[in-house]
Short mmCIF file of the C-alpha atoms (twelve columns), coordinates in Angstrom:
data_MODEL
# 
_entry.id   MODEL 
# 
loop_
_atom_site.group_PDB 
_atom_site.id 
_atom_site.type_symbol 
_atom_site.label_atom_id 
_atom_site.label_alt_id 
_atom_site.label_comp_id 
_atom_site.label_asym_id 
_atom_site.label_seq_id 
_atom_site.Cartn_x 
_atom_site.Cartn_y 
_atom_site.Cartn_z 
_atom_site.pdbx_PDB_model_num 
ATOM 1   C CA . MET A 1   270.139 -17.154 43.314 1 
ATOM 2   C CA . SER A 2   270.001 -13.566 44.635 1 
ATOM 3   C CA . LYS A 3   267.410 -12.602 41.987 1 
ATOM 4   C CA . LEU A 4   265.307 -15.635 42.883 1 
ATOM 5   C CA . ARG A 5   265.399 -14.708 46.562 1 
ATOM 6   C CA . LYS A 6   264.282 -11.140 45.778 1 
ATOM 7   C CA . ILE A 7   261.369 -12.401 43.682 1 
ATOM 8   C CA . LEU A 8   260.227 -14.860 46.365 1 
ATOM 9   C CA . LEU A 9   260.539 -12.227 49.098 1 
ATOM 10  C CA . SER A 10  258.549 -9.723  47.028 1 
ATOM 11  C CA . LEU A 11  255.792 -12.277 46.468 1 
ATOM 12  C CA . LEU A 12  255.677 -13.125 50.168 1 
ATOM 13  C CA . ILE A 13  255.386 -9.446  51.170 1 
ATOM 14  C CA . LEU A 14  252.658 -8.936  48.554 1 
ATOM 15  C CA . PHE A 15  250.603 -11.873 49.803 1 
ATOM 16  C CA . VAL A 16  250.965 -10.817 53.441 1 
ATOM 17  C CA . CYS A 17  249.852 -7.276  52.587 1 
ATOM 18  C CA . ILE A 18  246.830 -8.628  50.725 1 
ATOM 19  C CA . GLY A 19  245.950 -10.795 53.711 1 
ATOM 20  C CA . LYS A 20  246.188 -7.868  56.145 1 
ATOM 21  C CA . LEU A 21  244.485 -5.155  54.115 1 
ATOM 22  C CA . SER A 22  241.490 -6.971  52.690 1 
ATOM 23  C CA . ALA A 23  238.348 -7.951  54.580 1 
ATOM 24  C CA . GLN A 24  238.137 -11.557 55.773 1 
ATOM 25  C CA . ASN A 25  237.673 -13.743 52.723 1 
ATOM 26  C CA . SER A 26  234.978 -16.383 52.513 1 
ATOM 27  C CA . TYR A 27  237.200 -19.453 52.002 1 
ATOM 28  C CA . HIS A 28  236.483 -22.013 54.715 1 
ATOM 29  C CA . GLY A 29  238.180 -25.141 53.396 1 
ATOM 30  C CA . ASP A 30  239.700 -25.677 56.840 1 
ATOM 31  C CA . ASP A 31  236.285 -26.817 58.024 1 
ATOM 32  C CA . LYS A 32  236.422 -29.887 55.756 1 
ATOM 33  C CA . TRP A 33  237.704 -33.081 57.371 1 
ATOM 34  C CA . LEU A 34  239.712 -33.859 54.202 1 
ATOM 35  C CA . HIS A 35  241.026 -31.575 51.479 1 
ATOM 36  C CA . PHE A 36  243.746 -31.589 48.824 1 
ATOM 37  C CA . GLY A 37  246.182 -29.253 47.118 1 
ATOM 38  C CA . PHE A 38  249.594 -28.939 45.524 1 
ATOM 39  C CA . SER A 39  252.904 -27.231 46.247 1 
ATOM 40  C CA . LEU A 40  255.593 -25.535 44.156 1 
ATOM 41  C CA . GLY A 41  258.901 -24.305 45.502 1 
ATOM 42  C CA . VAL A 42  262.665 -24.101 45.560 1 
ATOM 43  C CA . ASN A 43  265.204 -26.045 47.580 1 
ATOM 44  C CA . THR A 44  268.860 -26.124 48.508 1 
ATOM 45  C CA . MET A 45  270.516 -29.478 49.177 1 
ATOM 46  C CA . ASP A 46  273.442 -29.814 51.546 1 
ATOM 47  C CA . PHE A 47  275.630 -32.486 53.159 1 
ATOM 48  C CA . GLY A 48  276.883 -33.102 56.650 1 
ATOM 49  C CA . ILE A 49  280.450 -34.281 55.951 1 
ATOM 50  C CA . VAL A 50  282.818 -36.469 57.958 1 
ATOM 51  C CA . PRO A 51  286.265 -36.796 56.269 1 
ATOM 52  C CA . SER A 52  288.127 -40.082 56.229 1 
ATOM 53  C CA . LEU A 53  291.475 -38.358 56.982 1 
ATOM 54  C CA . LYS A 54  293.201 -41.089 54.997 1 
ATOM 55  C CA . GLU A 55  296.554 -40.344 53.437 1 
ATOM 56  C CA . ILE A 56  296.086 -40.714 49.686 1 
ATOM 57  C CA . GLU A 57  299.296 -40.544 47.652 1 
ATOM 58  C CA . GLY A 58  300.889 -38.481 50.402 1 
ATOM 59  C CA . LYS A 59  298.000 -36.077 50.877 1 
ATOM 60  C CA . VAL A 60  295.038 -35.807 53.258 1 
ATOM 61  C CA . TYR A 61  291.979 -34.215 51.668 1 
ATOM 62  C CA . GLN A 62  289.155 -32.282 53.323 1 
ATOM 63  C CA . ALA A 63  285.818 -31.712 51.582 1 
ATOM 64  C CA . ASP A 64  283.066 -29.136 51.976 1 
ATOM 65  C CA . VAL A 65  279.913 -28.081 50.147 1 
ATOM 66  C CA . SER A 66  281.328 -25.017 48.454 1 
ATOM 67  C CA . ASN A 67  278.198 -23.747 46.753 1 
ATOM 68  C CA . LEU A 68  274.521 -24.144 47.653 1 
ATOM 69  C CA . LEU A 69  272.769 -24.529 44.327 1 
ATOM 70  C CA . PRO A 70  269.053 -23.780 43.838 1 
ATOM 71  C CA . GLY A 71  266.773 -26.688 43.040 1 
ATOM 72  C CA . PHE A 72  263.089 -27.248 42.309 1 
ATOM 73  C CA . SER A 73  260.344 -28.970 44.326 1 
ATOM 74  C CA . VAL A 74  256.793 -29.987 43.384 1 
ATOM 75  C CA . GLY A 75  254.337 -31.979 45.489 1 
ATOM 76  C CA . ILE A 76  250.771 -33.086 46.178 1 
ATOM 77  C CA . ILE A 77  249.003 -32.296 49.460 1 
ATOM 78  C CA . SER A 78  246.488 -34.435 51.341 1 
ATOM 79  C CA . ASP A 79  245.251 -32.886 54.597 1 
ATOM 80  C CA . LEU A 80  243.164 -34.634 57.287 1 
ATOM 81  C CA . MET A 81  241.682 -32.505 60.085 1 
ATOM 82  C CA . LEU A 82  242.005 -34.048 63.560 1 
ATOM 83  C CA . THR A 83  240.962 -31.058 65.677 1 
ATOM 84  C CA . ARG A 84  240.398 -27.345 65.158 1 
ATOM 85  C CA . HIS A 85  244.136 -26.700 65.421 1 
ATOM 86  C CA . LEU A 86  245.742 -30.031 64.498 1 
ATOM 87  C CA . ASN A 87  245.983 -31.702 61.089 1 
ATOM 88  C CA . VAL A 88  247.773 -34.709 59.606 1 
ATOM 89  C CA . ARG A 89  249.301 -34.133 56.187 1 
ATOM 90  C CA . PHE A 90  250.741 -36.501 53.593 1 
ATOM 91  C CA . THR A 91  252.693 -34.635 50.911 1 
ATOM 92  C CA . PRO A 92  254.605 -36.810 48.415 1 
ATOM 93  C CA . THR A 93  257.098 -34.473 46.753 1 
ATOM 94  C CA . MET A 94  259.772 -34.546 44.081 1 
ATOM 95  C CA . HIS A 95  262.961 -32.546 44.780 1 
ATOM 96  C CA . ILE A 96  265.517 -31.919 42.034 1 
ATOM 97  C CA . GLY A 97  268.847 -30.402 43.037 1 
ATOM 98  C CA . ASP A 98  272.647 -30.473 43.138 1 
ATOM 99  C CA . ARG A 99  275.439 -30.172 45.715 1 
ATOM 100 C CA . GLU A 100 278.942 -28.994 44.796 1 
ATOM 101 C CA . LEU A 101 281.775 -30.577 46.776 1 
ATOM 102 C CA . SER A 102 285.176 -28.904 46.790 1 
ATOM 103 C CA . TYR A 103 288.350 -30.484 48.174 1 
ATOM 104 C CA . THR A 104 291.537 -29.098 49.714 1 
ATOM 105 C CA . ASN A 105 295.085 -29.765 48.417 1 
ATOM 106 C CA . ASN A 106 294.250 -28.581 44.921 1 
ATOM 107 C CA . LEU A 107 292.112 -31.526 43.889 1 
ATOM 108 C CA . ALA A 108 291.380 -30.639 40.298 1 
ATOM 109 C CA . ASN A 109 287.665 -29.806 40.060 1 
ATOM 110 C CA . PRO A 110 284.658 -29.591 42.363 1 
ATOM 111 C CA . GLU A 111 282.425 -32.662 42.208 1 
ATOM 112 C CA . VAL A 112 278.732 -31.984 41.555 1 
ATOM 113 C CA . VAL A 113 276.408 -34.538 43.154 1 
ATOM 114 C CA . SER A 114 272.935 -34.503 41.593 1 
ATOM 115 C CA . SER A 115 269.775 -35.972 43.095 1 
ATOM 116 C CA . VAL A 116 266.189 -36.533 42.035 1 
ATOM 117 C CA . LEU A 117 264.470 -37.279 45.333 1 
ATOM 118 C CA . ILE A 118 260.986 -38.660 45.831 1 
ATOM 119 C CA . SER A 119 259.996 -37.924 49.431 1 
ATOM 120 C CA . THR A 120 257.040 -39.444 51.284 1 
ATOM 121 C CA . PRO A 121 256.631 -37.371 54.455 1 
ATOM 122 C CA . VAL A 122 253.825 -37.440 57.007 1 
ATOM 123 C CA . TYR A 123 253.446 -34.271 59.081 1 
ATOM 124 C CA . LEU A 124 251.554 -32.930 62.052 1 
ATOM 125 C CA . LYS A 125 250.475 -29.336 61.453 1 
ATOM 126 C CA . TYR A 126 249.576 -27.164 64.435 1 
ATOM 127 C CA . SER A 127 247.776 -23.937 63.477 1 
ATOM 128 C CA . SER A 128 246.956 -20.845 65.512 1 
ATOM 129 C CA . GLU A 129 243.599 -19.105 65.389 1 
ATOM 130 C CA . ARG A 130 242.774 -17.352 62.150 1 
ATOM 131 C CA . TYR A 131 243.461 -13.599 62.248 1 
ATOM 132 C CA . GLY A 132 241.583 -12.030 59.364 1 
ATOM 133 C CA . ASN A 133 243.086 -13.716 56.316 1 
ATOM 134 C CA . LEU A 134 246.223 -15.005 58.066 1 
ATOM 135 C CA . ARG A 135 246.818 -18.186 60.087 1 
ATOM 136 C CA . PRO A 136 250.426 -19.014 61.142 1 
ATOM 137 C CA . TYR A 137 251.363 -22.611 61.860 1 
ATOM 138 C CA . LEU A 138 254.151 -25.002 62.849 1 
ATOM 139 C CA . ILE A 139 254.756 -28.285 61.056 1 
ATOM 140 C CA . GLY A 140 256.886 -31.325 61.820 1 
ATOM 141 C CA . GLY A 141 257.191 -34.953 60.873 1 
ATOM 142 C CA . GLY A 142 259.300 -37.357 58.885 1 
ATOM 143 C CA . GLY A 143 259.456 -39.870 56.097 1 
ATOM 144 C CA . ALA A 144 261.911 -41.273 53.591 1 
ATOM 145 C CA . TYR A 145 263.714 -40.173 50.438 1 
ATOM 146 C CA . ILE A 146 264.191 -42.406 47.409 1 
ATOM 147 C CA . ASP A 147 266.912 -41.104 45.074 1 
ATOM 148 C CA . LEU A 148 266.106 -41.706 41.394 1 
ATOM 149 C CA . GLY A 149 269.115 -39.705 40.161 1 
ATOM 150 C CA . ARG A 150 271.918 -42.125 41.116 1 
ATOM 151 C CA . ASP A 151 274.615 -42.580 38.487 1 
ATOM 152 C CA . ASN A 152 277.287 -45.251 38.970 1 
ATOM 153 C CA . ASN A 153 279.571 -43.466 36.496 1 
ATOM 154 C CA . LEU A 154 280.039 -40.491 38.830 1 
ATOM 155 C CA . ALA A 155 282.875 -40.257 41.342 1 
ATOM 156 C CA . ILE A 156 280.460 -40.139 44.297 1 
ATOM 157 C CA . LEU A 157 277.544 -42.570 44.435 1 
ATOM 158 C CA . LEU A 158 274.801 -42.018 47.000 1 
ATOM 159 C CA . LYS A 159 272.709 -44.754 48.538 1 
ATOM 160 C CA . PRO A 160 269.114 -44.877 47.264 1 
ATOM 161 C CA . PHE A 161 267.171 -44.677 50.558 1 
ATOM 162 C CA . ASP A 162 267.280 -42.206 53.437 1 
ATOM 163 C CA . PRO A 163 264.839 -41.736 56.363 1 
ATOM 164 C CA . PHE A 164 264.559 -38.157 57.605 1 
ATOM 165 C CA . VAL A 165 262.890 -35.816 60.083 1 
ATOM 166 C CA . GLU A 166 261.667 -32.359 59.129 1 
ATOM 167 C CA . VAL A 167 260.408 -29.226 60.892 1 
ATOM 168 C CA . GLY A 168 259.124 -25.950 59.560 1 
ATOM 169 C CA . VAL A 169 256.941 -22.868 59.812 1 
ATOM 170 C CA . GLY A 170 254.348 -21.379 57.515 1 
ATOM 171 C CA . CYS A 171 251.367 -19.081 57.251 1 
ATOM 172 C CA . ASP A 172 248.030 -19.756 55.555 1 
ATOM 173 C CA . ILE A 173 246.853 -16.720 53.566 1 
ATOM 174 C CA . TYR A 174 243.157 -16.868 52.694 1 
ATOM 175 C CA . PHE A 175 241.630 -15.717 49.433 1 
ATOM 176 C CA . SER A 176 238.055 -16.002 48.209 1 
ATOM 177 C CA . PHE A 177 238.295 -19.477 46.679 1 
ATOM 178 C CA . PHE A 178 241.586 -20.931 47.963 1 
ATOM 179 C CA . LYS A 179 244.372 -20.412 50.446 1 
ATOM 180 C CA . LEU A 180 248.089 -19.967 49.800 1 
ATOM 181 C CA . ALA A 181 250.779 -20.850 52.343 1 
ATOM 182 C CA . PRO A 182 254.453 -19.887 52.108 1 
ATOM 183 C CA . GLU A 183 256.235 -22.646 54.065 1 
ATOM 184 C CA . LEU A 184 259.897 -22.976 55.067 1 
ATOM 185 C CA . LYS A 185 261.166 -26.409 56.182 1 
ATOM 186 C CA . PHE A 186 264.465 -27.991 57.220 1 
ATOM 187 C CA . ALA A 187 265.044 -31.752 56.830 1 
ATOM 188 C CA . LEU A 188 267.821 -33.878 58.278 1 
ATOM 189 C CA . GLY A 189 268.616 -37.394 57.052 1 
ATOM 190 C CA . PHE A 190 269.727 -40.267 59.285 1 
ATOM 191 C CA . ASN A 191 271.713 -42.568 56.975 1 
ATOM 192 C CA . ASN A 192 275.312 -42.384 55.822 1 
ATOM 193 C CA . MET A 193 274.537 -41.833 52.141 1 
ATOM 194 C CA . LEU A 194 278.070 -42.488 50.854 1 
ATOM 195 C CA . THR A 195 278.521 -45.742 48.925 1 
ATOM 196 C CA . PRO A 196 282.082 -47.025 49.581 1 
ATOM 197 C CA . LEU A 197 284.177 -47.986 46.576 1 
ATOM 198 C CA . GLU A 198 284.233 -51.632 47.633 1 
ATOM 199 C CA . ASN A 199 280.421 -51.718 47.472 1 
ATOM 200 C CA . ARG A 200 280.050 -50.444 43.928 1 
ATOM 201 C CA . ASP A 201 281.183 -51.195 40.402 1 
ATOM 202 C CA . THR A 202 284.350 -49.174 39.800 1 
ATOM 203 C CA . GLY A 203 285.296 -50.765 36.499 1 
ATOM 204 C CA . SER A 204 284.578 -47.621 34.472 1 
ATOM 205 C CA . MET A 205 286.137 -45.198 36.990 1 
ATOM 206 C CA . GLN A 206 289.520 -43.570 36.512 1 
ATOM 207 C CA . GLU A 207 291.962 -43.705 39.418 1 
ATOM 208 C CA . SER A 208 291.815 -39.909 39.705 1 
ATOM 209 C CA . GLN A 209 288.055 -40.126 40.387 1 
ATOM 210 C CA . LYS A 210 288.364 -42.551 43.299 1 
ATOM 211 C CA . VAL A 211 289.947 -39.980 45.590 1 
ATOM 212 C CA . TYR A 212 286.631 -38.085 45.755 1 
ATOM 213 C CA . THR A 213 285.108 -41.016 47.635 1 
ATOM 214 C CA . GLN A 214 288.254 -42.146 49.455 1 
ATOM 215 C CA . ALA A 215 288.553 -38.731 51.131 1 
ATOM 216 C CA . LEU A 216 285.098 -39.142 52.719 1 
ATOM 217 C CA . SER A 217 283.904 -41.278 55.616 1 
ATOM 218 C CA . LYS A 218 280.289 -40.139 55.913 1 
ATOM 219 C CA . LEU A 219 277.728 -38.003 54.079 1 
ATOM 220 C CA . THR A 220 274.379 -37.152 55.658 1 
ATOM 221 C CA . SER A 221 271.688 -35.313 53.740 1 
ATOM 222 C CA . ARG A 222 270.237 -31.933 54.587 1 
ATOM 223 C CA . LEU A 223 267.483 -30.154 52.699 1 
ATOM 224 C CA . ILE A 224 265.978 -26.688 53.016 1 
ATOM 225 C CA . THR A 225 262.780 -26.041 51.063 1 
ATOM 226 C CA . LEU A 226 260.686 -22.934 50.531 1 
ATOM 227 C CA . THR A 227 257.342 -23.970 49.069 1 
ATOM 228 C CA . PHE A 228 254.110 -22.236 48.188 1 
ATOM 229 C CA . ASN A 229 251.156 -24.470 49.021 1 
ATOM 230 C CA . PHE A 230 247.872 -24.022 47.144 1 
ATOM 231 C CA . GLU A 231 244.842 -25.598 48.841 1 
# 
C-alpha cells in the first residue's frame, strides 16, 4: 500500500506541475451543457462497529478493522451543467475491496469480508473559477450501494443494499483535448449491514464460525476513494 500511495502522490504532483507551468490549454468542455467521461481509482473500505457484548462460552469479544486493504474502483461519468459553477453528476461506479476484522480474546483468525459494490450516486459539484489549467471544486451527494459479492458460506454476511451520503474535494487539470481530476471522497452508509444468524441459512456453518457474527451488534459501511476522472 505504501508503494501505491507514493505512485499516486507522484502522479498528482506531476499533473499539478503541468497545470501550473504550461500556458492555458484550449480544452473548454466545461462550456457544454452535457458531457461524459470515466474514472479509475483506488479505495479503502471500513466499518463502523458496535459490539454485542454478549458472553459467548464465557468470553466477551470485541472486534475492529485491523487492516485497511486497498481496493479498486471504476466508473462512468455523466455531467450536466446547471450554472457556471454548479453541475449535477451521475457516476455509477463499481468498487471491489476487502475489510479485515480482528477479534479480542484470541479468536483464531481475522475474518476477511469482501464486497463488490455497485454504487449509483448523484452529486452536486461546485467549482471555483478556472486559474490557468487548474479549477478546484467541492462535491457532495448520495446514493445507494448494491453488494454483488455476498457469500452465505462466510462467517459474516452483509445485507445487499445500503443508502449513503458522500462528500469530497478535487481539482480539474486541463490539457489540450481533455481534463483530468484527482478526486478524494468519503462515504458513510446508513444501514446496519450485519445479517443476524437467525435471518440467514446457517446449515453449512461450523459452530466456531458463528461467534464472528454473535460478537457484533451493528456494522455500518465507510468508504474512502481516490479516483482520477477523465472527461
